[in-house]
N, C-alpha and C positions, 0 to 999 in steps of 0.2 A: 740602195740604188735610187730611191726616190729623191734623196737629198742631192744627189748628183744631177738628176734630171732638172730639179729646181734651179740649180746653179747655172746649168746650160741654158735654161729658159730665160735667165736674166739677159743674155746676149742674143739668143736666137730661139724663138719658139719652134721654128721648123726643125732645128737640130734636136730639140727636146722631143718632138713628135717622132722623128726617125728613131731615136733611142728607145722611146716607149714602144714603138712597133717591134723593134728587134727584141726587146725584153719580153713582150707578149708572146712572140713566137717560140720562145725558149723558157718560159717562166716555170717556176716550181708549182707543184700542186698545193692547194690550200688557199687561205685568205690572204690577200695582199692589200695593204692600205697605202694609197698614194696621197700625198699632200702636195698641193700646188698653191703657190702664193697668188692671191687675187691680183696683186700688182703686175705679176708676169702675164697673167691671162688677159687682163683688161687692156693691155697694150697690143694684143694680137688682133688679127683680122677676124671677121665672123667665120670665114672659111677655116682658119686655123683653130678657132674655138670648137667648131663642129668636129674637126678631125680629132682633136685631143679628147673631147667628150665621148666620141664614138669608140675610142680605144678602151673605155672603162665600162664595166658592167652597171655600176650605179654611181651617181654623182650627188654629193652633199656639199652644201655651203654651211659654214659655221660662223656665227656672229655672236660674240660674247657667250652666253649660255644657251643660245638657240641653235637648233639644227634644222636646216631646210633641205628637202630632197628635190632635186631637179629631175624632170622627166623630159627626155629628148627623143622624139620620134620623127621619122621621116614620113611625110604625108604625101598622098597622091593628090596633085592639084585638081584633077578632074573630079575626084570624090568630094572635094571641098565645095565645088560649085553645084554638084548634083545632089548633095546631101542636104 
């Protein structure tokens, strides 16, 4: 399924997001590994990046033999100024 989503993302990140949402609503139990090509994601808007990252439980970037885990959290603007 993920290879299909990557191919769709080549032409439309929004279509890939919609397909990802539909899959998440009806996904099988267990571990699912999604691979997204950085070239597809880097051409997306920040809004689309947040949408696609929000559809995943965990996000990792792999470069050569290094693995980086991204943490994406929604922050309350008021708490940033008060804290």
